[in-house]
N, C-alpha and C positions, 0 to 999 in steps of 0.2 A: 488334493491331499499333499502333504509336505514330506519331502524325503531329504535325508542327509547323505551325501556321497563323501566318503573318507578314502582318498586315494592320492598317493604322493607323485605318481607319474602324470605330469600336466596334460599330455595329449589324451591319455585314456580318461582322466577325470573330466576333461572338457567334453569328450565324446559321450560319456555316460550321462553327464548332466544335461547336455543338449538333447539327447534322446528322450530323457525323462520329461524335460520341459516341453518337447513336442507332443508328449502324451498328456500335457496340461497339468503336470505336477509343479508345485512350488518346490524349488530345489536350492538347498544350501550346500556349500562345499567346504572341505577341510583338506589340507595338504599334509598334515602330520597327525599322529595319534593324540597328542596332548590337546591340540585345538579341537579335534574331533570329539574327544571326551567332554570338553567344556561345553561345546554346542549341544551334544546329546543330552547333557544334564540340564542345560538351560531351557531348551525348547521341547515341546511335545510332538516329536516326529511320528508320522504314521509308519515309517520304515527307515532303516539305515542300511546303506550298501557299504560294506567294510572290507578294505584290503587288509591283509595280515602283516606284510612286510612294510612297516611304516617307520619314519624317523620319530624321535622324541620318545614315544612309547609305542610298542607294536600292537597289532590288532588283537592278539591274545589278551594282553593286559587291559586294553581298552574294554574289551568285552567283559572280562572278569570284574573290572571296577563298575561298569555300567549295570551289570546284573545285581549289584548290591542294592540298587534303588529303583531301577527302571525295567519294565517288561517290554520295551519297544521292540517290535520285530526286526531281526537282523539277518541280512543276507551276506554271507562271506563271499568275497570275490577275490580269487587268488590263483597263483600259478602252482601252489602246493597241492598236488593232486593225489597223494598217496591215501590209501584207506585209513592209515593211522592219523593223518592230518584231518581228514573229514570227520572221523570219529571224535577226535580231540575238539574240533570246532563245535560239533553238535553237543557234545557233553559239556562244553563250557557255556552253553546257553544260546548258540546260534540257532536260527529257525530254518535256514536253508544254506546251501553251499554250492557255488557255481565256479567251475574251474576256467582259467584263461588258457587258450583263447575262447571266446564265447560269442554268441549272437546277441546283438542288442535287443532284438525282438524277444528272445527267450528271457533275457534279463527283465524286460518290461513285464512279461507274463508272470514271472516269478514274484516280482514286486506286487503286482495286482493280487495274486493269490495270497501272499502274506498279509496284505491289508484286509482282504475279505475274511480270512480265517481269524484274524485278531479281533474282528467284530462278530464272530460266530456266524458268518455268512458263507455257506458251503458252495452255493451256486453263483454263477456270474450275473444272473438276472435277479433283480429285486422288484417285486410287484406290489404296488400300493394303489389299490382301487383300480382305476382304468389306466394308470401310469406304469410303464415298464421301463426300468433303468437297467441297461446292460453295461456292467462294469468292465467287460472284456473289450468291447469295441467302443465304449464310452459314448453310447447313444441313448436317447430317451424317446419313447413313443407314448402317445396318449390316444386311447381308443383305436389303436392299431395304426396311427398315423405318426410319422416322425416329427419331432419337435426340434426346431432350430435353436439351440442354446449356445451362447458364447462359451469359451473355455472356462472362464471363471464361474459363470452360472452353473455349468455342468458340475464343476468341482464342489460347489456349495450344495447342489442337489444331492450329490453322492455322499457327502459328509453327513447331511441331515438324514438321508435314507438309511445309511449304515447305523445311525444312532436313533432310528425311528422309535417313538414312544418315550424318548428321553429328551430333557431340555438341554439344548446346546447353547452355552453362553456366548456372548459377543467375543469375549477374550479367547474362547476356544476356537471360534471361527477365524479370528485373526491369526492364531497360532498355526492353524492347519491349512488355511487357504492362501496366505501370503508368505513370501519368503523374507529373509532378513534385510533385503535391500529395498523393500517396499517403504516409501516415505510419505504416503498420503492415504490414510486409512479412515479419515473422519466419518464420511457418510457412504463409503463404498458398499458396505454390506447392505445397508437399507436400500440403495439403488438396485443391487442385484436381487434382493428379496422381492422388490416391487416388480421387476421384470419377470422373475420366475412365476409370480402369481398371475401375471398377465398371460403367460404362455401355458401354465399348467392348472390354472384355476385359483380363485382367490382364497379358497379354503385349504389348498395343498400344504401351505406352511402357516402355522399359527405363531404370532408374535406375542411373547409374554413381556410386556413393556417393562423395561428396566432390568430384565433378566436374560432374555435370549430368544431362541426360536425352537420350534418343535414340529415334527411331522407326527400327527396323531396316528395311532394304530387302529 
């Protein structure tokens, strides 16, 4: 899944981005509100981690402008911890609010929960036939046995599972699985799909040639 981190403090931005990448997210970064808003409008992010006190335009304005056209889940990350600030953030359209200082593990858990809820998935486990996908610990089992997936393979399985029963286009896969710095996309998705089928069964993912991929329900 793909996440945008909008934070002007370089050390904190790097720490948050690195933590999310270790959780196998594709992560884009922005150091100011104007750049963050441009990226949030340009790409289909699964979640946005947003600081409030930003240069150019602040997080309040970024959120207000974004909500005119996008429903992307937003987690506000800020030192402003009064009840009034939290109420203002949630009323402006934020989906969650985490105050600094914070635990990186809690941040990751909140991002996972935001993504699950945005797809109507209340529980961490997704069961598809004999395959169980645990979005909390990012593992996959088949018939009760763990399946060794690469980080990219797992991300693709999770994306398709959260959208099971719906056709996921190739462009959607590129937008959600790869970050903005990825420079070689030509046949990567086909390679990952081939490997997923080898590990989870040839019928686990269906290819609609020329259109995309689907996990049938």
